[in-house]
N, CA, C and O atoms as CSV, one atom per row, in Angstrom:
chain,resi,resn,atom,element,x,y,z
A,1,MET,N,N,0.828,-1.175,0.000
A,1,MET,CA,C,0.000,0.000,0.000
A,1,MET,C,C,0.873,1.239,0.000
A,1,MET,O,O,1.900,1.278,0.677
A,2,SER,N,N,0.479,2.234,-0.743
A,2,SER,CA,C,1.233,3.476,-0.735
A,2,SER,C,C,0.833,4.301,0.487
A,2,SER,O,O,-0.190,4.051,1.125
A,3,LYS,N,N,1.656,5.270,0.785
A,3,LYS,CA,C,1.427,6.060,1.994
A,3,LYS,C,C,0.265,7.037,1.839
A,3,LYS,O,O,-0.368,7.392,2.833
A,4,MET,N,N,-0.027,7.474,0.631
A,4,MET,CA,C,-1.085,8.466,0.434
A,4,MET,C,C,-2.471,7.942,0.836
A,4,MET,O,O,-3.151,8.620,1.606
A,5,PRO,N,N,-2.929,6.777,0.360
A,5,PRO,CA,C,-4.241,6.288,0.810
A,5,PRO,C,C,-4.288,6.010,2.318
A,5,PRO,O,O,-5.319,6.231,2.953
A,6,LEU,N,N,-3.199,5.534,2.885
A,6,LEU,CA,C,-3.151,5.275,4.314
A,6,LEU,C,C,-3.276,6.589,5.092
A,6,LEU,O,O,-3.986,6.657,6.095
A,7,PHE,N,N,-2.591,7.619,4.627
A,7,PHE,CA,C,-2.673,8.936,5.248
A,7,PHE,C,C,-4.093,9.493,5.139
A,7,PHE,O,O,-4.612,10.054,6.104
A,8,PHE,N,N,-4.712,9.347,3.993
A,8,PHE,CA,C,-6.078,9.825,3.762
A,8,PHE,C,C,-7.063,9.116,4.691
A,8,PHE,O,O,-7.944,9.755,5.267
A,9,ILE,N,N,-6.918,7.821,4.835
A,9,ILE,CA,C,-7.788,7.045,5.731
A,9,ILE,C,C,-7.615,7.506,7.176
A,9,ILE,O,O,-8.596,7.612,7.913
A,10,ALA,N,N,-6.375,7.780,7.588
A,10,ALA,CA,C,-6.116,8.241,8.950
A,10,ALA,C,C,-6.760,9.609,9.196
A,10,ALA,O,O,-7.338,9.838,10.259
A,11,VAL,N,N,-6.664,10.507,8.231
A,11,VAL,CA,C,-7.254,11.836,8.377
A,11,VAL,C,C,-8.771,11.734,8.473
A,11,VAL,O,O,-9.380,12.395,9.314
A,12,VAL,N,N,-9.383,10.923,7.633
A,12,VAL,CA,C,-10.839,10.734,7.666
A,12,VAL,C,C,-11.263,10.133,9.005
A,12,VAL,O,O,-12.281,10.536,9.567
A,13,ALA,N,N,-10.502,9.184,9.515
A,13,ALA,CA,C,-10.825,8.566,10.806
A,13,ALA,C,C,-10.755,9.593,11.933
A,13,ALA,O,O,-11.607,9.591,12.822
A,14,ILE,N,N,-9.760,10.464,11.906
A,14,ILE,CA,C,-9.633,11.503,12.938
A,14,ILE,C,C,-10.810,12.470,12.871
A,14,ILE,O,O,-11.343,12.876,13.904
A,15,ILE,N,N,-11.211,12.835,11.669
A,15,ILE,CA,C,-12.349,13.742,11.506
A,15,ILE,C,C,-13.629,13.102,12.028
A,15,ILE,O,O,-14.414,13.762,12.709
A,16,VAL,N,N,-13.848,11.837,11.721
A,16,VAL,CA,C,-15.051,11.136,12.180
A,16,VAL,C,C,-15.071,11.036,13.703
A,16,VAL,O,O,-16.116,11.242,14.321
A,17,VAL,N,N,-13.941,10.724,14.308
A,17,VAL,CA,C,-13.868,10.618,15.769
A,17,VAL,C,C,-14.134,11.981,16.406
A,17,VAL,O,O,-14.888,12.071,17.375
A,18,ALA,N,N,-13.526,13.038,15.877
A,18,ALA,CA,C,-13.725,14.374,16.443
A,18,ALA,C,C,-15.186,14.811,16.316
A,18,ALA,O,O,-15.741,15.381,17.255
A,19,ALA,N,N,-15.810,14.551,15.172
A,19,ALA,CA,C,-17.216,14.917,14.982
A,19,ALA,C,C,-18.115,14.124,15.931
A,19,ALA,O,O,-19.070,14.674,16.479
A,20,SER,N,N,-17.822,12.858,16.126
A,20,SER,CA,C,-18.618,12.033,17.045
A,20,SER,C,C,-18.506,12.541,18.477
A,20,SER,O,O,-19.506,12.605,19.192
A,21,LEU,N,N,-17.297,12.901,18.900
A,21,LEU,CA,C,-17.105,13.413,20.254
A,21,LEU,C,C,-17.861,14.729,20.448
A,21,LEU,O,O,-18.468,14.946,21.497
A,22,ARG,N,N,-17.827,15.594,19.455
A,22,ARG,CA,C,-18.538,16.875,19.550
A,22,ARG,C,C,-20.049,16.644,19.624
A,22,ARG,O,O,-20.732,17.317,20.395
A,23,PHE,N,N,-20.577,15.711,18.840
A,23,PHE,CA,C,-21.994,15.384,18.865
A,23,PHE,C,C,-22.409,14.879,20.241
A,23,PHE,O,O,-23.433,15.306,20.776
A,24,VAL,N,N,-21.632,13.983,20.810
A,24,VAL,CA,C,-21.936,13.434,22.133
A,24,VAL,C,C,-21.879,14.539,23.183
A,24,VAL,O,O,-22.715,14.576,24.086
A,25,GLN,N,N,-20.894,15.446,23.076
A,25,GLN,CA,C,-20.766,16.546,24.019
A,25,GLN,C,C,-21.984,17.468,23.953
A,25,GLN,O,O,-22.485,17.900,24.991
A,26,GLN,N,N,-22.461,17.770,22.761
A,26,GLN,CA,C,-23.643,18.616,22.625
A,26,GLN,C,C,-24.882,17.934,23.202
A,26,GLN,O,O,-25.680,18.580,23.881
A,27,ARG,N,N,-25.048,16.662,22.944
A,27,ARG,CA,C,-26.195,15.934,23.500
A,27,ARG,C,C,-26.148,15.923,25.026
A,27,ARG,O,O,-27.176,16.094,25.682
A,28,ARG,N,N,-24.959,15.723,25.589
A,28,ARG,CA,C,-24.804,15.705,27.043
A,28,ARG,C,C,-25.136,17.082,27.633
A,28,ARG,O,O,-25.807,17.168,28.662
A,29,GLN,N,N,-24.668,18.159,26.986
A,29,GLN,CA,C,-24.939,19.510,27.476
A,29,GLN,C,C,-26.431,19.813,27.434
A,29,GLN,O,O,-26.963,20.411,28.369
A,30,ASN,N,N,-27.114,19.413,26.369
A,30,ASN,CA,C,-28.565,19.614,26.274
A,30,ASN,C,C,-29.305,18.845,27.365
A,30,ASN,O,O,-30.268,19.351,27.941
A,31,ALA,N,N,-28.856,17.625,27.647
A,31,ALA,CA,C,-29.495,16.827,28.701
A,31,ALA,C,C,-29.279,17.479,30.068
A,31,ALA,O,O,-30.194,17.508,30.891
A,32,GLU,N,N,-28.070,18.005,30.317
A,32,GLU,CA,C,-27.794,18.675,31.588
A,32,GLU,C,C,-28.641,19.940,31.725
A,32,GLU,O,O,-29.161,20.221,32.805
A,33,ASN,N,N,-28.784,20.707,30.638
A,33,ASN,CA,C,-29.610,21.916,30.686
A,33,ASN,C,C,-31.065,21.569,30.964
A,33,ASN,O,O,-31.725,22.265,31.734
A,34,ASP,N,N,-31.577,20.505,30.351
A,34,ASP,CA,C,-32.963,20.100,30.571
A,34,ASP,C,C,-33.192,19.666,32.014
A,34,ASP,O,O,-34.267,19.901,32.567
A,35,ALA,N,N,-32.199,19.041,32.625
A,35,ALA,CA,C,-32.343,18.530,33.988
A,35,ALA,C,C,-32.097,19.605,35.051
A,35,ALA,O,O,-32.512,19.439,36.198
A,36,ALA,N,N,-31.432,20.695,34.689
A,36,ALA,CA,C,-31.080,21.734,35.658
A,36,ALA,C,C,-32.314,22.552,36.040
A,36,ALA,O,O,-33.215,22.743,35.223
A,37,PRO,N,N,-32.350,23.032,37.281
A,37,PRO,CA,C,-33.460,23.903,37.681
A,37,PRO,C,C,-33.263,25.304,37.093
A,37,PRO,O,O,-32.142,25.689,36.762
A,38,VAL,N,N,-34.345,26.054,36.967
A,38,VAL,CA,C,-34.252,27.435,36.494
A,38,VAL,C,C,-33.710,28.284,37.641
A,38,VAL,O,O,-34.294,28.334,38.724
A,39,MET,N,N,-32.584,28.950,37.385
A,39,MET,CA,C,-31.922,29.770,38.398
A,39,MET,C,C,-32.186,31.236,38.101
A,39,MET,O,O,-32.419,31.610,36.952
A,40,GLU,N,N,-32.149,32.068,39.141
A,40,GLU,CA,C,-32.301,33.509,38.990
A,40,GLU,C,C,-31.130,34.189,39.674
A,40,GLU,O,O,-30.699,33.784,40.753
A,41,LYS,N,N,-30.619,35.241,39.022
A,41,LYS,CA,C,-29.494,35.977,39.576
A,41,LYS,C,C,-29.679,37.448,39.257
A,41,LYS,O,O,-30.085,37.798,38.149
A,42,SER,N,N,-29.385,38.312,40.217
A,42,SER,CA,C,-29.460,39.750,40.027
A,42,SER,C,C,-28.201,40.192,39.275
A,42,SER,O,O,-27.085,39.981,39.750
A,43,VAL,N,N,-28.387,40.810,38.094
A,43,VAL,CA,C,-27.251,41.102,37.220
A,43,VAL,C,C,-27.328,42.508,36.627
A,43,VAL,O,O,-28.341,43.202,36.717
A,44,LEU,N,N,-26.215,42.888,36.022
A,44,LEU,CA,C,-26.074,44.113,35.250
A,44,LEU,C,C,-25.663,43.697,33.851
A,44,LEU,O,O,-24.779,42.853,33.704
A,45,VAL,N,N,-26.272,44.257,32.825
A,45,VAL,CA,C,-25.903,43.925,31.445
A,45,VAL,C,C,-24.587,44.628,31.140
A,45,VAL,O,O,-24.533,45.858,31.120
A,46,ALA,N,N,-23.534,43.865,30.904
A,46,ALA,CA,C,-22.203,44.428,30.695
A,46,ALA,C,C,-21.945,44.740,29.225
A,46,ALA,O,O,-21.491,45.838,28.902
A,47,THR,N,N,-22.224,43.801,28.335
A,47,THR,CA,C,-21.898,43.955,26.914
A,47,THR,C,C,-22.907,43.192,26.079
A,47,THR,O,O,-23.480,42.197,26.521
A,48,LYS,N,N,-23.114,43.677,24.863
A,48,LYS,CA,C,-23.957,42.984,23.882
A,48,LYS,C,C,-23.150,42.845,22.601
A,48,LYS,O,O,-22.299,43.680,22.297
A,49,ARG,N,N,-23.426,41.777,21.849
A,49,ARG,CA,C,-22.760,41.601,20.569
A,49,ARG,C,C,-23.648,40.808,19.633
A,49,ARG,O,O,-24.248,39.807,20.026
A,50,GLU,N,N,-23.728,41.264,18.385
A,50,GLU,CA,C,-24.416,40.496,17.360
A,50,GLU,C,C,-23.414,40.261,16.241
A,50,GLU,O,O,-22.668,41.162,15.858
A,51,ALA,N,N,-23.410,39.051,15.729
A,51,ALA,CA,C,-22.464,38.693,14.678
A,51,ALA,C,C,-23.176,37.801,13.667
A,51,ALA,O,O,-23.993,36.959,14.040
A,52,PRO,N,N,-22.864,37.988,12.395
A,52,PRO,CA,C,-23.495,37.120,11.396
A,52,PRO,C,C,-22.924,35.706,11.474
A,52,PRO,O,O,-21.734,35.512,11.725
A,53,THR,N,N,-23.782,34.743,11.259
A,53,THR,CA,C,-23.330,33.359,11.185
A,53,THR,C,C,-23.475,32.911,9.743
A,53,THR,O,O,-24.523,33.091,9.122
A,54,HIS,N,N,-22.436,32.341,9.234
A,54,HIS,CA,C,-22.452,31.888,7.856
A,54,HIS,C,C,-22.556,30.373,7.861
A,54,HIS,O,O,-21.623,29.677,8.261
A,55,ASP,N,N,-23.678,29.877,7.423
A,55,ASP,CA,C,-23.871,28.435,7.402
A,55,ASP,C,C,-23.659,27.861,6.005
A,55,ASP,O,O,-23.949,26.691,5.754
A,56,ARG,N,N,-23.159,28.678,5.114
A,56,ARG,CA,C,-22.853,28.196,3.766
A,56,ARG,C,C,-21.388,28.425,3.467
A,56,ARG,O,O,-20.743,29.287,4.062
A,57,ARG,N,N,-20.880,27.652,2.548
A,57,ARG,CA,C,-19.504,27.843,2.108
A,57,ARG,C,C,-19.430,29.065,1.210
A,57,ARG,O,O,-20.448,29.526,0.695
A,58,SER,N,N,-18.231,29.588,1.022
A,58,SER,CA,C,-18.086,30.837,0.276
A,58,SER,C,C,-18.600,30.715,-1.153
A,58,SER,O,O,-19.184,31.669,-1.666
A,59,ARG,N,N,-18.408,29.596,-1.803
A,59,ARG,CA,C,-18.877,29.424,-3.170
A,59,ARG,C,C,-20.399,29.444,-3.228
A,59,ARG,O,O,-20.976,30.005,-4.160
A,60,GLN,N,N,-21.051,28.842,-2.247
A,60,GLN,CA,C,-22.506,28.846,-2.207
A,60,GLN,C,C,-23.048,30.253,-2.007
A,60,GLN,O,O,-24.097,30.589,-2.558
A,61,ARG,N,N,-22.354,31.087,-1.229
A,61,ARG,CA,C,-22.798,32.463,-1.031
A,61,ARG,C,C,-22.621,33.283,-2.303
A,61,ARG,O,O,-23.399,34.204,-2.554
A,62,GLU,N,N,-21.611,32.964,-3.109
A,62,GLU,CA,C,-21.404,33.697,-4.359
A,62,GLU,C,C,-22.502,33.382,-5.365
A,62,GLU,O,O,-22.997,34.275,-6.052
A,63,VAL,N,N,-22.879,32.118,-5.450
A,63,VAL,CA,C,-23.874,31.691,-6.422
A,63,VAL,C,C,-25.264,32.155,-6.010
A,63,VAL,O,O,-25.994,32.739,-6.811
A,64,THR,N,N,-25.621,31.897,-4.778
A,64,THR,CA,C,-26.942,32.277,-4.281
A,64,THR,C,C,-26.750,33.156,-3.055
A,64,THR,O,O,-26.387,32.650,-1.993
A,65,PRO,N,N,-26.984,34.450,-3.172
A,65,PRO,CA,C,-26.827,35.293,-1.978
A,65,PRO,C,C,-27.784,34.842,-0.878
A,65,PRO,O,O,-28.942,34.512,-1.131
A,66,VAL,N,N,-27.279,34.838,0.321
A,66,VAL,CA,C,-28.074,34.374,1.445
A,66,VAL,C,C,-28.289,35.537,2.400
A,66,VAL,O,O,-27.392,36.352,2.615
A,67,GLU,N,N,-29.474,35.605,2.965
A,67,GLU,CA,C,-29.699,36.589,4.013
A,67,GLU,C,C,-28.924,36.114,5.231
A,67,GLU,O,O,-28.962,34.940,5.598
A,68,ASP,N,N,-28.225,37.049,5.843
A,68,ASP,CA,C,-27.395,36.682,6.990
A,68,ASP,C,C,-28.266,36.361,8.189
A,68,ASP,O,O,-29.171,37.115,8.545
A,69,THR,N,N,-27.976,35.240,8.792
A,69,THR,CA,C,-28.601,34.928,10.062
A,69,THR,C,C,-27.651,35.446,11.130
A,69,THR,O,O,-26.432,35.372,10.973
A,70,MET,N,N,-28.197,35.961,12.194
A,70,MET,CA,C,-27.386,36.607,13.213
A,70,MET,C,C,-27.336,35.757,14.485
A,70,MET,O,O,-28.273,35.030,14.812
A,71,ARG,N,N,-26.219,35.876,15.181
A,71,ARG,CA,C,-26.046,35.260,16.495
A,71,ARG,C,C,-25.996,36.396,17.504
A,71,ARG,O,O,-25.193,37.317,17.355
A,72,TYR,N,N,-26.831,36.348,18.515
A,72,TYR,CA,C,-26.927,37.409,19.511
A,72,TYR,C,C,-26.389,36.892,20.838
A,72,TYR,O,O,-26.820,35.852,21.337
A,73,GLU,N,N,-25.429,37.644,21.407
A,73,GLU,CA,C,-24.829,37.263,22.684
A,73,GLU,C,C,-24.859,38.460,23.626
A,73,GLU,O,O,-24.662,39.602,23.211
A,74,VAL,N,N,-25.107,38.179,24.897
A,74,VAL,CA,C,-25.132,39.220,25.920
A,74,VAL,C,C,-24.305,38.732,27.106
A,74,VAL,O,O,-24.408,37.576,27.517
A,75,TRP,N,N,-23.479,39.635,27.652
A,75,TRP,CA,C,-22.688,39.335,28.834
A,75,TRP,C,C,-23.345,39.998,30.033
A,75,TRP,O,O,-23.623,41.197,30.019
A,76,PHE,N,N,-23.592,39.202,31.074
A,76,PHE,CA,C,-24.218,39.675,32.300
A,76,PHE,C,C,-23.194,39.628,33.431
A,76,PHE,O,O,-22.499,38.627,33.600
A,77,ARG,N,N,-23.101,40.717,34.209
A,77,ARG,CA,C,-22.192,40.782,35.356
A,77,ARG,C,C,-23.040,40.713,36.627
A,77,ARG,O,O,-23.899,41.569,36.839
A,78,PRO,N,N,-22.810,39.705,37.474
A,78,PRO,CA,C,-23.584,39.600,38.721
A,78,PRO,C,C,-23.371,40.830,39.606
A,78,PRO,O,O,-22.245,41.310,39.736
A,79,GLN,N,N,-24.435,41.335,40.208
A,79,GLN,CA,C,-24.334,42.522,41.058
A,79,GLN,C,C,-23.623,42.214,42.365
A,79,GLN,O,O,-23.059,43.112,42.991
A,80,SER,N,N,-23.643,40.965,42.779
A,80,SER,CA,C,-22.975,40.585,44.021
A,80,SER,C,C,-21.514,40.219,43.789
A,80,SER,O,O,-20.840,39.769,44.716
A,81,GLY,N,N,-21.011,40.403,42.569
A,81,GLY,CA,C,-19.632,40.054,42.260
A,81,GLY,C,C,-19.556,38.657,41.667
A,81,GLY,O,O,-20.474,37.850,41.811
A,82,GLY,N,N,-18.468,38.395,41.012
A,82,GLY,CA,C,-18.272,37.087,40.402
A,82,GLY,C,C,-17.976,37.221,38.917
A,82,GLY,O,O,-17.813,38.326,38.400
A,83,LEU,N,N,-17.911,36.106,38.253
A,83,LEU,CA,C,-17.580,36.084,36.836
A,83,LEU,C,C,-18.772,36.461,35.975
A,83,LEU,O,O,-19.922,36.199,36.328
A,84,GLU,N,N,-18.476,37.085,34.830
A,84,GLU,CA,C,-19.536,37.427,33.886
A,84,GLU,C,C,-20.094,36.159,33.254
A,84,GLU,O,O,-19.375,35.183,33.043
A,85,LEU,N,N,-21.378,36.194,32.958
A,85,LEU,CA,C,-22.053,35.084,32.287
A,85,LEU,C,C,-22.336,35.494,30.853
A,85,LEU,O,O,-22.942,36.538,30.612
A,86,LYS,N,N,-21.901,34.683,29.900
A,86,LYS,CA,C,-22.189,34.954,28.494
A,86,LYS,C,C,-23.330,34.044,28.080
A,86,LYS,O,O,-23.254,32.824,28.227
A,87,MET,N,N,-24.395,34.654,27.557
A,87,MET,CA,C,-25.567,33.893,27.138
A,87,MET,C,C,-25.891,34.212,25.691
A,87,MET,O,O,-25.819,35.365,25.264
A,88,ARG,N,N,-26.247,33.188,24.946
A,88,ARG,CA,C,-26.760,33.382,23.592
A,88,ARG,C,C,-28.264,33.560,23.709
A,88,ARG,O,O,-28.956,32.726,24.293
A,89,VAL,N,N,-28.765,34.662,23.146
A,89,VAL,CA,C,-30.175,35.017,23.309
A,89,VAL,C,C,-30.858,35.115,21.952
A,89,VAL,O,O,-30.200,35.112,20.912
A,90,THR,N,N,-32.187,35.201,21.973
A,90,THR,CA,C,-32.962,35.370,20.745
A,90,THR,C,C,-32.887,36.834,20.308
A,90,THR,O,O,-32.493,37.705,21.084
A,91,ALA,N,N,-33.269,37.091,19.061
A,91,ALA,CA,C,-33.241,38.456,18.534
A,91,ALA,C,C,-34.181,39.351,19.322
A,91,ALA,O,O,-33.844,40.498,19.615
A,92,GLN,N,N,-35.346,38.846,19.663
A,92,GLN,CA,C,-36.324,39.636,20.407
A,92,GLN,C,C,-35.775,40.033,21.778
A,92,GLN,O,O,-35.899,41.189,22.183
A,93,ALA,N,N,-35.172,39.087,22.489
A,93,ALA,CA,C,-34.606,39.385,23.809
A,93,ALA,C,C,-33.415,40.328,23.679
A,93,ALA,O,O,-33.231,41.211,24.517
A,94,TYR,N,N,-32.605,40.150,22.636
A,94,TYR,CA,C,-31.428,40.987,22.424
A,94,TYR,C,C,-31.822,42.449,22.258
A,94,TYR,O,O,-31.211,43.334,22.857
A,95,HIS,N,N,-32.839,42.698,21.448
A,95,HIS,CA,C,-33.237,44.077,21.183
A,95,HIS,C,C,-33.982,44.702,22.365
A,95,HIS,O,O,-34.070,45.926,22.452
A,96,ALA,N,N,-34.512,43.894,23.264
A,96,ALA,CA,C,-35.208,44.417,24.441
A,96,ALA,C,C,-34.232,44.772,25.565
A,96,ALA,O,O,-34.604,45.482,26.499
A,97,ILE,N,N,-32.993,44.290,25.488
A,97,ILE,CA,C,-31.988,44.507,26.529
A,97,ILE,C,C,-31.044,45.614,26.086
A,97,ILE,O,O,-30.637,45.665,24.926
A,98,SER,N,N,-30.695,46.505,27.022
A,98,SER,CA,C,-29.727,47.570,26.757
A,98,SER,C,C,-28.541,47.418,27.700
A,98,SER,O,O,-28.684,46.937,28.824
A,99,VAL,N,N,-27.357,47.838,27.222
A,99,VAL,CA,C,-26.166,47.803,28.067
A,99,VAL,C,C,-26.394,48.746,29.245
A,99,VAL,O,O,-26.843,49.879,29.071
A,100,GLY,N,N,-26.079,48.264,30.436
A,100,GLY,CA,C,-26.278,49.050,31.653
A,100,GLY,C,C,-27.558,48.722,32.385
A,100,GLY,O,O,-27.740,49.165,33.519
A,101,ASP,N,N,-28.452,47.962,31.778
A,101,ASP,CA,C,-29.693,47.565,32.447
A,101,ASP,C,C,-29.388,46.692,33.661
A,101,ASP,O,O,-28.462,45.881,33.643
A,102,ARG,N,N,-30.167,46.868,34.694
A,102,ARG,CA,C,-30.096,45.998,35.876
A,102,ARG,C,C,-31.385,45.199,35.927
A,102,ARG,O,O,-32.452,45.677,35.543
A,103,GLY,N,N,-31.261,43.978,36.406
A,103,GLY,CA,C,-32.452,43.159,36.502
A,103,GLY,C,C,-32.131,41.759,36.968
A,103,GLY,O,O,-31.074,41.501,37.543
A,104,THR,N,N,-33.059,40.862,36.711
A,104,THR,CA,C,-32.924,39.466,37.118
A,104,THR,C,C,-32.754,38.593,35.884
A,104,THR,O,O,-33.585,38.605,34.977
A,105,LEU,N,N,-31.673,37.845,35.866
A,105,LEU,CA,C,-31.399,36.907,34.787
A,105,LEU,C,C,-31.945,35.549,35.183
A,105,LEU,O,O,-31.671,35.060,36.279
A,106,GLN,N,N,-32.712,34.941,34.297
A,106,GLN,CA,C,-33.209,33.589,34.513
A,106,GLN,C,C,-32.499,32.680,33.525
A,106,GLN,O,O,-32.496,32.940,32.322
A,107,TYR,N,N,-31.894,31.608,34.039
A,107,TYR,CA,C,-31.182,30.679,33.168
A,107,TYR,C,C,-31.327,29.257,33.686
A,107,TYR,O,O,-31.578,29.027,34.869
A,108,GLN,N,N,-31.165,28.324,32.780
A,108,GLN,CA,C,-31.288,26.902,33.108
A,108,GLN,C,C,-30.028,26.215,32.622
A,108,GLN,O,O,-29.882,25.960,31.427
A,109,GLY,N,N,-29.122,25.914,33.528
A,109,GLY,CA,C,-27.828,25.368,33.139
A,109,GLY,C,C,-27.034,26.450,32.422
A,109,GLY,O,O,-26.659,27.451,33.032
A,110,THR,N,N,-26.774,26.258,31.138
A,110,THR,CA,C,-26.097,27.270,30.331
A,110,THR,C,C,-27.059,27.912,29.334
A,110,THR,O,O,-26.629,28.652,28.449
A,111,ARG,N,N,-28.340,27.640,29.468
A,111,ARG,CA,C,-29.355,28.114,28.524
A,111,ARG,C,C,-30.055,29.359,29.078
A,111,ARG,O,O,-30.486,29.374,30.231
A,112,PHE,N,N,-30.163,30.399,28.251
A,112,PHE,CA,C,-30.862,31.631,28.615
A,112,PHE,C,C,-32.356,31.375,28.633
A,112,PHE,O,O,-32.903,30.811,27.685
A,113,VAL,N,N,-33.029,31.789,29.720
A,113,VAL,CA,C,-34.476,31.646,29.812
A,113,VAL,C,C,-35.151,33.011,29.665
A,113,VAL,O,O,-36.119,33.155,28.919
A,114,GLY,N,N,-34.629,34.015,30.388
A,114,GLY,CA,C,-35.247,35.326,30.306
A,114,GLY,C,C,-34.483,36.360,31.119
A,114,GLY,O,O,-33.623,36.027,31.935
A,115,PHE,N,N,-34.820,37.633,30.874
A,115,PHE,CA,C,-34.245,38.744,31.621
A,115,PHE,C,C,-35.385,39.675,32.004
A,115,PHE,O,O,-36.126,40.150,31.143
A,116,ILE,N,N,-35.522,39.933,33.297
A,116,ILE,CA,C,-36.575,40.817,33.796
A,116,ILE,C,C,-35.899,42.081,34.311
A,116,ILE,O,O,-35.243,42.049,35.352
A,117,PRO,N,N,-36.054,43.215,33.583
A,117,PRO,CA,C,-35.418,44.452,34.048
A,117,PRO,C,C,-36.090,44.973,35.308
A,117,PRO,O,O,-37.267,44.715,35.562
A,118,GLU,N,N,-35.305,45.719,36.100
A,118,GLU,CA,C,-35.834,46.315,37.348
A,118,GLU,C,C,-36.697,47.500,37.029
A,118,GLU,O,O,-37.233,48.136,37.936
């Protein structure tokens, strides 16, 4: 056997193993979030960020222009001190929240549930 097909098989095997591990990790995280109780914490909105997510390859975007789907993230700083919490939120929740707002963050595991301003 030549080295090229053996190398190709090894690379494909590594990719399959890495993808399988990532899939299992995501399933485990979803199960933990579903099992976790809904927590509430008094927070201050520290930062907001929206970024486009590209789910197509560059050639596909050239041929068929795609409307950009956005990813919305908000960083919350606990009022009692501690580390900031980064949550991915929906567009509706993102636009309802302003930097500097104080309120109660509701979350379940690592999943954003809601934000109730004071």
